[in-house]
Structure formats: structure tokens, C-alpha cells
C-alpha positions, 0 to 999 in steps of 0.5 A: 459474440459481441454481447458475450465480450461486453458482458465479460468486461462489464463484469470484470469492471464490476469485480474491479469495482468490488475489490477496490470497495473492499480494499478501501474498507479494509485499509481504512480499518486495518490495512492490507487492502491490496491483498484483496484488490491485486489478486482480483485484478489478475483473476479477471484476466489483467496481466501482473504488471498492468494489474499492479499499475492499475491497482496502484493508481486505483487506490491512490485516493485512499492515501490522500484521504488519509494524509488530509485527515491528519493534515493538522498534524504536519505543521509539527513534522514539516522539516522532518517531511522535507528531508524525508520526502525526497528519499521517498519519491526517489525510491518510489520512482525507483521501485516503479522503474524496477517494475516496469523494466522487469519482465512480466514472467520475473514478476509473475514468479515473485507475486506469491513471495510478495504477498506472503511478505505483505501478509506477514508484515500485516501479521506482526502489525500489532507486535510492531506497535507494541515494541514501538511503545516500549521504545518510546522516549529512548535516546538515539544517537541523532547522526546514526539514526538520521543515516539508518532513517534515509537508507531504510526509507529509501529501500521501503520506497522502493518495495512499495513503488514496486508492489506496495502492500505492507509499506505502512507497517514496514515504514512504522518500524523503520521510523519507530526504530529511528525516532523517539516520537510518539505513535501519533507523530510517527503516523503522520510521517508514514502517511505522508511517506506512503503517499509520496511513494505512491503517488511518485510511482503513479506519476511514473506509471501514468506515462507508461503504456501499462494502465487500464484507465477504465478499471482505474477510474472504477477502482477510484470510485470503490477505494473512496466508497470503501474508505468512507464506509470503513471510516463509519463502521470503524468503531463496530468492527474490531480491526484485529479480526479483520486484520487476521482475516486478511492474512489468511486470505493473503496466505491463501492467495499466495499458495494459489499462485504457488500452485499455479 
């Protein structure tokens, strides 16, 4: 009986590692890795809230890698970052508070809707980029844009701290509608905000009793490995095809949750 229990635990860790590996790989090329890793964690038996908290911590190194890879661009955006980061950190902590103070059954009910929302955000990623390209260079009312920017970044950060999948697309849309910068400069801000949201939520989660640390460590290794692999193969894989595969997986997973 003890052997069967150990075998079950070992197989669960293998599944978690493979899920994080796939999530890191997908995030490096197209985004949407949470749509793979989170359902796998619930499939192997982790309660939804614990699975979500563990997933956030396990995939965190991927955000760190994204920020580090664009560190040379941060100098241009330093002033904006100092203004936006407090809002995004507050939103990330707020989302974490909502998650941990919400009942397990309530979060379980929301799961298919959250996954569908994430799949939808991933599906519209290309149209959003094209829309932002068309709007680039247009003039904005600076004061009004700043107000709406802070409001919507905060709301997006709350969503990111609560669940997180699709946060990057949401942030790109918000930043692009409020600013007239190039997509490269907007992406720098997006990476920094995504990191701050997930890091602030993760720090809050650390002090909860909801973290499965062995899974977190295994997933961190998987996420970093997947990210490195994705970076090497990025030129050989069409992001658009991979993105739609993840969208289909997300919709299928949501349907499974609805049926359950």
C-alpha cells in the first residue's frame, strides 16, 4: 500500500513537471501556458485553489526570464514603470486576497469561465496587435489616458493575481489604447507589470498554507527548461498554429469542467 502511494505521488510530480515544461515552452512562443499547467494540477488531485497558487509560484521563473531578456529596454520606461508598478502590485495582492478568501466551491464554479476567458484572450491576441499597430502614433489626452490606464491596469492586475491566464494580452490592449508607443516599448511595460503582479501575488501566497512546495520546485525546473527549449525552437514553430492549439485545448478543458 505504501509503495502504491509513493508511486502515485511520484507520477503526480512527473505530470506536474511535464505540464510546467509544456507551459514554459508555450509561453516562450505563443503564451497561454497556464491553460495547460493548471488543469493538469487539478487532474492529478490538487484542490483548485491550491492548484492555482502552486501554479502561480511554479511558473514565476518564466516571467523573470522575460523581464531579464528585455532589461536593456527598461531605461526608457523607468519613469512610467515607477508610476504603474504600485498599481499593479496592489492589484496583484488584491487578486491573491480574493483567491485565498474565496470559498473553494466558488472558485471551482468560476474555473470554466476563467479558462474560457483566457482562451478568448489568447484567440484575439493577433487582432489586438494589429489594432494597436493601426492606433500607434495617434494623439491622446494625457490626463484622461493616465486615469484610465491606472484603473484598467489595477483591474487587470486583480484578475492576474486571482487567476492570471491571458493577463499579457489584456495588458497589451490596455497599454496600447492608453499610449502611443511602439509595440516593443509596450511589451517592456507588459513584461514588468506581469512580473510585478505575479510576484506580489506569489509573495502573498507564500505566507498561506495553500502552497505545495515540492510541486512548486519541480514546476520551476520544468518551466525554466521549457522556456529555454521554446526559445531555441521559436524560429522553427509557427506561433499562430501553436496559439490556436492552446485555444482549442482551453475550450475543451472548460467544457470538461462545465460537464463535471
